[in-house]
MARVEX-840192 format. One record per residue (C-alpha): residue number from 0; residue in one letter; x negated, y, z negated. Coordinates in steps of 0.2 Angstrom, whole numbers. Layout:
BEGIN
    k  r     px     py     pz
  NUM  A      X      Y      Z
...
END
This chain:
BEGIN
    k  r     px     py     pz
    0  M      0      0      0
    1  D     -6     17      4
    2  A    -11     26    -12
    3  R     -3     42     -6
    4  R     14     35     -4
    5  Q     24     29    -19
    6  R     34     13    -18
    7  V     52     16    -13
    8  V     66      6    -20
    9  W     81      4     -8
   10  G     98     -1    -12
   11  N    106     -8      3
   12  V    125    -10      4
   13  P    132    -20     18
   14  A    149    -12     22
   15  A    153    -16     40
   16  G    165    -30     38
   17  A    183    -28     43
   18  G    190    -34     26
   19  T    204    -45     34
   20  R    207    -55     18
   21  I    211    -39      8
   22  Q    222    -30     21
   23  P    233    -20     23
   24  L    223     -6     16
   25  A    223     12     23
   26  F    204     13     19
   27  S    188      3     18
   28  K    188    -10      4
   29  E    172     -2     -3
   30  L    183     13     -7
   31  L    196      3    -17
   32  P    200     14    -32
   33  V    197      6    -49
   34  G    201     15    -65
   35  S    189     18    -79
   36  P    189     28    -95
   37  G    181     45    -92
   38  E    171     53   -105
   39  D    186     62   -112
   40  G    196     45   -113
   41  T    207     48    -98
   42  D    207     36    -83
   43  R    198     42    -68
   44  P    199     30    -53
   45  R    183     28    -44
   46  A    179     19    -28
   47  V    172      1    -32
   48  A    156      5    -22
   49  E    153     20    -34
   50  Y    150      7    -48
   51  L    138     -2    -37
   52  L    128     14    -33
   53  E    127     18    -51
   54  R    120      1    -56
   55  M    107      1    -41
   56  T    101     18    -47
   57  L    100     12    -65
   58  A     89     -3    -58
   59  G     77     10    -50
   60  A     84     13    -32
   61  D     80     30    -26
   62  R     87     27     -9
   63  I    104     19     -4
   64  G    107     13     13
   65  F    125      9     18
   66  I    127     -2     33
   67  V    143      2     41
   68  S    153     -2     57
   69  P    157     12     69
   70  G    175     13     62
   71  K    170     15     44
   72  T    168     34     44
   73  D    178     35     28
   74  I    163     28     18
   75  V    152     41     26
   76  E    164     55     22
   77  Y    167     49      4
   78  F    148     47     -1
   79  A    141     61     10
   80  V    146     74     -3
   81  G    133     69    -17
   82  R    142     55    -27
   83  S    125     48    -31
   84  S    108     54    -37
   85  A     99     43    -24
   86  H     96     49     -6
   87  L    109     41      5
   88  S    107     34     23
   89  F    120     27     34
   90  V    116     13     47
   91  V    128      8     60
   92  Q    130    -11     63
   93  P    139    -11     80
   94  V    148    -28     78
   95  P    151    -36     61
   96  A    140    -51     63
   97  G    137    -56     45
   98  L    126    -51     30
   99  C    109    -56     37
  100  D    113    -46     53
  101  A    118    -31     42
  102  I    101    -32     32
  103  F     91    -33     48
  104  H    100    -17     54
  105  A     93     -8     39
  106  A     76    -15     40
  107  P     69      0     51
  108  L     72     11     36
  109  V     62      1     24
  110  G     43      2     22
  111  A     32    -13     21
  112  A     28    -11      2
  113  D     46     -5     -2
  114  W     57    -15    -13
  115  V     75    -19     -8
  116  L     91    -22    -18
  117  V    106    -29     -9
  118  G    123    -26    -17
  119  L    141    -31    -12
  120  P    154    -20    -20
END
């Protein structure tokens, strides 16, 4: 590893699937709202993927890569407004072809010495 470059920890979130087993939904399954007690004791539903990003950043991920299909713009819109302390990237997987294919689509973002976490919301 180049001494001038710090190791990066990536959290990769494959999210290109069609979610056919959970349909009909008006949004991507990764945005399914799940309630949780807020700091003041009131419930504030959050997208299920928010919990995943929170845990990935706690595990050391400083970059999160979402692998999405062309039609999943709702995920990009939802997370592009700073819902995570990590740097977010979005990679398009043109055709949902499984988990391994999704990971391969994100590979160009990852350096040879970087670490990768893979999470499914």
